[in-house]
C-alpha positions in Angstrom: -2.4 -36.0 -11.1 -4.8 -36.5 -13.8 -7.7 -38.5 -14.4 -10.5 -39.2 -17.2 -13.7 -40.6 -14.8 -16.5 -42.1 -16.4 -19.0 -39.3 -15.9 -16.9 -37.1 -18.1 -14.8 -37.6 -21.3 -12.7 -34.5 -19.7 -9.2 -34.9 -18.0 -9.6 -33.8 -14.2 -6.5 -32.2 -13.4 -5.4 -31.5 -10.1 -2.6 -29.0 -8.9 -0.6 -31.2 -7.2 2.1 -32.0 -10.2 1.8 -28.6 -11.0 3.1 -27.0 -8.3 5.6 -30.0 -7.6 7.5 -28.2 -10.3 7.7 -25.3 -8.3 8.1 -26.4 -4.9 11.5 -28.1 -6.0 12.3 -24.3 -7.7 11.2 -22.7 -3.7 13.4 -25.4 -2.1 16.3 -24.7 -4.5 16.3 -21.2 -4.0 16.4 -21.9 -0.3 19.0 -23.8 0.0 21.7 -20.8 -1.1 19.6 -18.7 1.1 22.1 -16.7 3.2 19.1 -16.3 5.7 16.3 -17.6 5.3 13.3 -15.0 4.7 10.8 -14.5 7.1 6.9 -13.9 6.0 4.4 -12.3 7.5 0.8 -12.9 8.1 -1.9 -10.3 9.2 -5.2 -11.7 9.9 -7.8 -8.5 11.3 -10.6 -10.6 10.3 -12.9 -13.3 11.7 -13.7 -14.6 8.1 -13.1 -18.5 8.3 -11.7 -18.6 4.3 -9.1 -16.4 5.5 -8.2 -18.2 8.4 -8.2 -21.3 6.5 -5.8 -19.6 3.9 -4.1 -18.5 6.5 -3.3 -22.1 7.9 -2.6 -23.3 4.7 0.0 -20.5 4.3 1.6 -21.3 7.5 1.6 -25.2 6.6 3.5 -25.2 3.6 6.1 -22.4 4.5 6.4 -24.7 7.4 7.1 -27.7 4.6 9.5 -26.1 2.7 11.4 -24.6 5.8 10.6 -20.4 5.5 10.1 -18.4 8.5 6.3 -17.5 8.6 5.0 -15.3 11.4 1.2 -15.3 12.0 -0.3 -11.8 13.5 -3.6 -11.4 14.5 -5.1 -8.0 15.1 -9.1 -7.1 15.6 -11.6 -9.8 15.3 -9.2 -12.3 14.1 -7.5 -11.8 18.2 -10.7 -11.0 20.3 -14.8 -11.0 19.6 -13.9 -7.5 21.2 -12.3 -6.4 18.6 -13.7 -5.0 15.7 -13.2 -5.9 12.0 -10.2 -4.4 10.4 -9.1 -2.9 13.9 -5.3 -2.7 14.4 -4.3 -3.8 11.0 -2.9 -0.5 9.7 -0.8 -0.7 12.8 0.3 -4.1 12.1 1.2 -3.1 8.3 3.4 -0.8 9.2 5.1 -2.1 11.9 6.2 -5.2 9.3 7.2 -2.5 7.3 9.8 -1.2 9.9 10.6 -4.5 10.9 14.1 -5.2 8.7 14.4 -8.7 9.7 10.9 -9.4 7.6 10.9 -9.7 4.5 7.7 -9.9 3.1 3.8 -9.0 4.0 0.4 -10.4 3.0 -2.6 -9.6 4.1 -5.7 -11.4 4.6 -8.0 -9.4 2.4 -10.7 -8.6 2.4 -11.3 -6.7 5.2 -13.1 -3.5 4.9 -14.4 -3.1 1.3 -12.3 -2.2 -2.2 -11.5 1.0 -1.5 -10.3 0.8 2.4 -8.5 -2.4 1.1 -6.7 -0.8 -1.5 -5.6 1.7 0.9 -4.1 -1.0 2.8 -2.2 -2.7 -0.1 -0.8 0.7 -0.6 0.8 0.5 2.6 2.5 -2.3 2.1 6.1 -1.2 1.1 6.5 -2.7 -2.7 9.9 -4.1 -1.3 7.7 -6.4 0.7 4.9 -6.6 -1.1 4.8 -11.1 -1.9 0.7 -10.2 -3.2 2.1 -7.9 -5.8 -0.6 -5.8 -5.1 0.9 -2.3 -5.1 -0.2 0.2 -7.3 3.8 0.0 -8.9 3.3 -3.7 -9.5 0.1 -2.9 -10.7 1.3 -0.4 -13.2 4.6 -2.5 -14.3 2.2 -5.0 -15.2 -0.8 -3.3 -17.4 2.1 -1.4 -18.9 3.8 -4.8 -20.1 6.9 -3.8 -18.3 9.0 -7.4 -16.8 11.9 -6.3 -16.1 12.9 -3.7 -13.8 15.8 -2.0 -11.6 14.8 -2.3 -8.0 15.4 1.4 -7.0 13.0 2.4 -9.2 10.7 1.0 -6.3 11.5 4.3 -4.5 11.3 6.6 -7.5 8.4 8.8 -8.1 8.9 8.3 -11.9 7.3 5.4 -14.0 9.3 2.9 -15.2 9.8 3.5 -19.4 6.8 1.8 -21.2 8.6 -1.2 -23.6 9.5 -1.0 -27.0 7.4 -2.5 -30.1 11.0 -4.6 -30.2 10.7 -8.5 -29.0 11.7 -9.7 -25.9 14.6 -12.0 -26.8 14.1 -14.4 -23.0 12.5 -14.0 -19.8 15.7 -13.6 -18.6 16.1 -10.1 -16.9 19.1 -8.0 -18.6 21.8 -7.2 -16.6 21.2 -4.8 -13.5 17.5 -5.8 -13.6 15.1 -7.9 -12.3 11.6 -9.2 -13.0 8.8 -7.3 -11.4 6.2 -9.2 -9.4 3.0 -10.4 -10.7 0.1 -11.1 -8.3 0.2 -14.3 -7.4 -3.2 -15.6 -8.4 -3.0 -14.7 -11.7 0.3 -15.7 -12.6 -0.2 -19.0 -11.0 -3.0 -19.2 -13.6 -0.7 -18.3 -16.1 2.0 -21.1 -14.7 -1.0 -23.6 -15.1 -1.7 -22.8 -18.5 1.9 -23.5 -19.4 2.1 -26.1 -17.4 -0.9 -27.8 -20.2 0.5 -26.1 -23.1 -1.7 -23.4 -24.1 1.2 -21.8 -24.1 2.9 -22.5 -27.6 7.2 -22.1 -26.1 8.1 -22.3 -30.2 6.4 -18.9 -30.3 8.7 -16.3 -29.1 8.3 -14.6 -25.6 5.7 -12.6 -24.7 3.5 -13.3 -27.6 3.4 -17.5 -26.7 -0.2 -17.6 -25.9 -1.1 -16.2 -29.7 -4.0 -17.0 -31.5 -5.8 -18.4 -28.2 -9.1 -16.9 -27.4 -9.7 -17.0 -23.3 -12.3 -15.7 -21.4 -12.2 -14.4 -17.5 -15.2 -14.3 -15.6 -14.1 -11.7 -12.6 -12.6 -8.4 -13.1 -11.4 -7.5 -9.9 -8.3 -5.7 -8.8 -6.8 -9.0 -7.6 -7.4 -11.3 -9.7 -9.6 -11.0 -12.9 -8.3 -7.3 -14.6 -4.5 -8.2 -13.9 -4.9 -11.8 -15.4 -6.7 -10.4 -18.9 -4.0 -7.9 -19.1 -0.9 -10.5 -18.2 -3.1 -13.3 -20.9 -3.3 -10.3 -23.4 0.0 -9.0 -23.2 1.2 -12.3 -23.9 -0.6 -12.5 -27.1 -4.0 -14.2 -26.4 -7.4 -12.0 -27.2 -9.5 -12.3 -24.1 -12.7 -11.3 -23.1 -12.8 -10.4 -19.6 -16.7 -10.4 -17.9 -18.1 -8.3 -15.3 -21.4 -8.9 -13.3 -22.7 -5.5 -15.6 -20.4 -5.5 -19.1 -18.2 -7.1 -20.9 -14.9 -5.9 -22.1 -12.1 -7.3 -25.1 -8.6 -7.4 -23.8 -5.8 -7.4 -27.3 -2.2 -6.3 -28.1 -3.4 -7.0 -32.1 -4.3 -3.3 -34.0 -6.8 -3.2 -35.8 -5.8 -3.0 -39.0 -9.2 -1.9 -41.1 -8.1 0.2 -44.2 -5.0 1.2 -42.1 -2.6 2.7 -43.8 -0.1 1.9 -41.0 2.6 -1.0 -41.8 1.3 -4.1 -40.9 4.4 -6.1 -40.5 5.8 -2.6 -38.1 2.7 -2.9 -36.3 1.3 -6.4 -35.4 0.9 -5.4 -31.9 0.7 -2.8 -29.5 3.7 -3.0 -27.2 0.8 -3.4 -24.3 -2.9 -4.8 -24.5 -5.5 -2.2 -25.5 -9.4 -2.9 -23.7 -12.3 -2.4 -26.2 -15.8 -2.6 -25.0 -17.5 -6.2 -26.2 -21.1 -6.4 -27.4 -20.8 -10.1 -27.0 -22.6 -12.3 -24.7 -21.4 -14.3 -22.3 -22.7 -17.3 -24.0 -21.2 -15.9 -27.7 -17.6 -15.8 -25.7 -17.9 -18.8 -24.2 -18.6 -20.5 -27.7 -15.3 -20.0 -29.0 -13.3 -20.0 -26.1 -10.2 -22.0 -26.2 -9.9 -21.2 -22.2 -12.6 -20.1 -19.5 -11.3 -18.9 -15.7 -13.9 -19.1 -13.5 -13.0 -16.6 -9.9 -16.7 -15.5 -8.7 -17.0 -15.6 -5.2 -20.7 -17.4 -4.9 -21.9 -21.0 -4.6 -24.6 -20.2 -6.6 -23.3 -18.9 -10.1 -22.1 -21.5 -12.8 -21.1 -21.5 -16.3 -23.3 -23.4 -18.1 -21.7 -26.6 -19.6 -23.7 -26.3 -22.8 -21.9 -23.2 -23.7 -18.7 -24.2 -23.9 -17.0 -24.8 -26.8 -15.9 -28.5 -27.3 -12.6 -29.1 -26.0 -11.6 -26.1 -24.1 -9.9 -25.9 -21.0 -11.7 -25.0 -17.9 -10.1 -23.3 -14.9 -11.8 -22.9 -11.2 -10.0 -19.9 -9.2 -13.5 -19.5 -6.7 -13.2 -21.3 -3.3 -16.5 -22.5 -4.5 -16.8 -24.5 -7.5 -18.1 -21.9 -10.8 -18.5 -25.0 -13.3 -21.3 -27.4 -13.4 -20.6 -31.2 -12.7 -20.6 -32.2 -16.2 -18.2 -29.9 -17.0 -15.8 -32.5 -18.8 -18.3 -33.6 -20.9 -17.2 -30.3 -22.8 -14.0 -29.3 -21.3 -11.0 -31.7 -22.8 -9.2 -30.4 -19.2 -10.3 -29.2 -16.0 -8.4 -27.2 -13.0 -10.6 -27.5 -10.5 -8.4 -25.3 -7.6 -5.2 -23.9 -7.8 -4.2 -22.9 -4.2 -0.8 -25.4 -4.0 0.6 -23.6 -7.1 -1.0 -19.8 -5.7 1.0 -20.2 -2.7 3.8 -21.4 -4.3 3.5 -18.0 -6.4 3.3 -16.2 -3.2 6.9 -17.8 -2.0 8.5 -17.1 -5.6 7.7 -13.9 -5.3 9.2 -13.7 -1.1 12.4 -14.4 -2.6 12.5 -12.3 -5.5 11.6 -9.7 -2.9 15.0 -10.2 -0.6 16.8 -10.0 -4.2 15.3 -6.9 -4.3 16.1 -5.5 -1.0 19.9 -7.0 -1.6 20.2 -5.1 -4.6 18.9 -1.7 -2.8 19.2 0.6 -0.5 15.8 0.5 1.2 15.2 3.5 3.6 13.3 3.1 6.7 9.3 2.9 5.6 
């Protein structure tokens, strides 16, 4: 539902109508499944937000008919157990269970480095969150279609060529690579509000857009910047101590190489930026903020008139008067994110059916 209230001229767009489209898609896919997929959620901490997200996942799965099992371990199971205790064993057990189609682990648990290790333990054939290094490699190298058997290989898939992709449909014998749920949900929201131009060729539909992403974590910010820039956007990636520019458009100053044949790189490149956050926001058509802090606020006065703003954090990162500048404000995308997770679950089930998967 979109509304324009008296306190702001921009529209407030809730995630519900965006999620509804994908809810119907997931229902249709479930109706033709020979076996309903099973998703295991692993909760290993006493974190209230993680517990809330687990309950939200359980509710959404129940409404759609997905078999969801919440496995509690560590401090989530008992105050006598440590934070994260038993989580690795729970992941391995789910990997080895042939009746389990997808695994999600409620992070953070130990911190960035050890959590990254745990993300790599999850079998790529069951990684509904798309956090395995194989999926990150594909994303960062703009490899959109893969053979499921490539997940069993130690050899990286071939990088894309400069030729334009004909469509978003996988060529024969391939499937779409899994993309992390939250970045994918953000892209789907931007497609819904027509930031993406469907007249342009697939793989370049964000061309001409300048987007600022405030967050550069490996779960949200960095993969999102890569996704958007691989789709043609110029992206400013903002972290606590630096700003980087992501783009697949080459610098052509004084280049003797034909601009026609080098219109863009096959995947994004990253460059340091000397711009300040204020300067980035002043020219950005879209601003995405995912800072996990109630104290952090994007200054409304710095925003470009008519921009689109998306709040991805559990806390509100934009000031209350954001719609005085933004033409459209999406305050939360959680309902879309969970549906991206379920789409990934269904896709992973197809991966397994298309491959011979040895015991993990």
